[in-house]
N, C-alpha and C positions, 0 to 999 in steps of 0.2 A: 563897104568901107565905112567906118565910124566917123561921124561928124563932130567937129569941136562944139562943145557945149557952151551955150551962152544963157544957161539957167532956163531956157525955154523948154528943154527936154524934161527937166525936173517939174516945171509947171504943168507940162502935159501929163506926166505921170501923177502928180497930185490930182489934176483934173480927172483922170482915169479912175483913181481909187473912189473918188466921190460918186461917180457915175455907176461903178460896180456896187457901192453901197446902196444906191437908189434902185438900180435896174438889173444888176446881175451882168455876167459876161454876155449873154445872148442879147441884152438890151443895149449893148455899147454901140454908139453912133459917133462916127469919126467927126462930123460937123458939131455934135453936141459937146464932145470933148474939147475940140479946138475953141469952140465959143466959151466954154467955161474956163479955158487957160488963156483966153484973150489973144489967140494967135491965128494966123491963116491956116486953113485945113491942109495946105501943101507942107507945113512944118512937120505934121506927123510923119509924112512919108520921107521928108528930108532927114529927120533924126532916126527913124525906126525901120524905114524901108518898106514897111507895109503894116496893115492893121494886125495881122496874125503876129508879127514880130513885136509890135507894141504890146499886145496882150500878153505875150509870153515873159516880156521884160517887166511888165506891171505885176504879174502874179509872183515871179521869181523874187522880185525886190521885195514885196510884202511878206513872202514866206521866210526869206533870209533874215529880215529884221525881227521876225517872230522868232525863228529857231535860235538865232544868236542869244536873245533874251533868255530863252528857255535853258539852253546849254549853259550859260553863265550862272544861272539860278541854282542848278543841281550841285554846284560845287560847295564844299564846306559841310555837307551832311555827315554825320558820324556813322551811319548805317545806310544800307541802300533804300530802306523805307524812308528815312529822313530825307535823302536826296529826291526820292519820289515825291514826297510831300512838297519840297521846294520847287520842282519842276511843275507840278500840278498847279501850284498856286500862281505861277507865271503864266501858264497855259490858260487857266481860268480867267485871269485878267484880260488876256488878249481876246478871250472868247467873248466875255461881256462888253468890252469896249468895241469889238467889231461885230457884233452878233447880227446886225442887219446885213452886213456884207457876207458873212459866212452862211446866213440862211439862203440868200440868193445863190451863192456858190454851190450849196447842196442841192438846191433845185435844179441848177445847171448840170450838176453831175448826174442826177437821175434822169435828166433829159438827153443825156449822152453828148454834151458839149464837148468836143475834141480838145480844146485848150484845157479844160478841167480835167478831163481824163489823163492828159499828158502830165499836168502838174501833179496829180495824185500818184502817178507812176514815178515820177522823178523826184518828188519832194516828200519823202515820208520819214526823214531823219527823226522827227520828233517822236513818231510812233516807235522807231526802233529803239530810241533812247529810253522811253518810258517802259517799253516792254523788257529792256535789258536790265533794268532796275529791279522789276518784278521778278525776272528769271534769277538775278543774283540774289535777292532776298529769299527766293525759294530753295536755291542751292545751299544757302547759308543756314537754313532751318528756321527762318523766321515765319515761313508759310507753311501751311499744311502740305505734306507730301503725298497725300492721297488724291489731291486735285493738281492738275497739270498748271504751269504758268500761264499757258494760253487760255485756259478756262477761267482762271481768276481774272485775268486781264480784261477778257471780254464780257465777264459778269460785272465788274466793278465800273469800267470806265463810262459805259453809256449813262448809268445813273448819276454820274458826276457832271457829264457834259450836256446832256440833252435838256435838264432843267435850266441850265445856264443859257442855252441857246433860245429857250422859250418857244421852241418848235411844238406845234400841236400834232402829235402822232395820230394816226388813224385809230378808229375804233378797235379795241374797247378801252383804250387808255387815253382819253382825251383831256389834256391838261387845262384846255379852256373851260370844259365843264367842271373840272375839279376846282378850279379857281373860283368859279361861280357859286359852288356849293359851299365852300368854306368861307367866302367872301374875303380872300387873301388880300391884305393891303398892298397898294402900289408902291413899287420901289422909289424912293426919292431920287431926284434928278442929280446928276454930276458926280463928284468924287465920292460922295457918301453912298449913293446908290451903287456903284461899282464895288465899294468896299463890302457892302452887306451881301451883294450877290456872290462875291469871291467867297466870303465866309460861309455862306450857305452851301456853296459846292464842296468846300473843304469838310464841312460837318457831315454832308452826304457821303464823302470818301471814307471818313472814319468809321461811319456806321456800316457801310458796305464791307469794309475790310475786316471787321470784326469776326465774321463767319469764316474768314479764311486763315486767321492767325493761328500759328502753332503755339503750344504752351510757352515754348521758348520766346516767340515773337510777342506774346502777350505780356510775358513778364518784363521784357525789355521796354515795353511802352509803360513807363512809370505811371502808376495810377494817379489821377487828379492833377498830373503835371502839365503845366503850360509849356509848349514847346516854343521855338523861336519864331513861329508863325502864328502864335496866339490860339492854336487848336488844343482844347483840352480832351484828354483821353476819358471816354465814358466808363472805363472799368470801375469796378467797386473794389477798393484796396482791401477792405476787411475780407469780403469773400474770397478774393484771390489768395490772400495769405492763409486764411483758414484752410481752403481746399488743398493748397500746396502742403501745409503742415499735416493734415490728416493723411494724405497720401504717403508722405514720407514715414510717418509713424507706423502706418499699416505694412509698408514695404519692409521696414526693418524688423518688425516683430515677427516672430515665428510661432506657429500654433503651439499652444501648451507652455510657452515659455514667458518670463518676465524679464524686466531690466535687471542687470547685475546688482546683487545686494538687497533686492526687493522681494525675492522669491520665498514664500512660506508654504508649507504643505496645505494649510487651511485656506489661504486667500492670497494667491499670486496677484500682485499689484501691477501687472502689465496692462497696457491699453491695447494690445494686439488682439489677434482672433483668439489666443488662449485665454484672455480675459473673459471674453464672451462666452466661450465653452464653459469655463468654470461656474459663471453664474447660472448658466442654463442647467448644469447638473445639480447646482445648490438648490435651485427652485424645484427641481423634481424631487430631491430629498425631503424638502419641506413640505411638499404636497403629500408625500407618503405619510 
């Protein structure tokens, strides 16, 4: 039976979040949580029934706050990829702000902690939301059709979030060793450091996404345009327009024909393949 709240349950949950940030779920200790909250250890059982119920409530509360923010952030985008960018920005901010707790939770998951396994099984709405946007962009033609949405998703997302978590993966890709080699500057503290880390993650996303954009998706990403999140597209506008123009001219031109009103027996002025053939024949005659 639920107990009436006297704000002590919220104090316990806040204390539990801090303990997870420092020690992870496996390191949670009832006495340490209650001492941090300034209440008797009996209060945890009074409000939550057991430590397992407390952990479940704690993890569910954190996840629902996170997902509510992500879900609200995807609204208002003009295309699925715009919505995806908005959602990723919210995900990245939560990841950077809570990276210590998330690193502990990931370690708990690899250790087989039951509470974490249950949370991953029951709380994956953000993954479904993000993947659904990738799938929608794929069906819309913004992404390459020769690669499945699942392959695109699994290729892009780790490169966005692993650097934000600052977890050191095993050999051969050690982030710690790379940072030592390039003498990467430390992020500033506070809000400025969070902002820079989020922007770095969004740049990683844009770079990783480039290889999966279809011609239509690349055209929709206006070259050099700053979107509502401040991310600049890395495409070259001149190269994109020129390539498209050349393709169109060669597709419209027929071999041996020129544009209407420009065809002469001696020198057809078309830019299509017929123009190339004509000059090849002319060079042969000159050689003779």
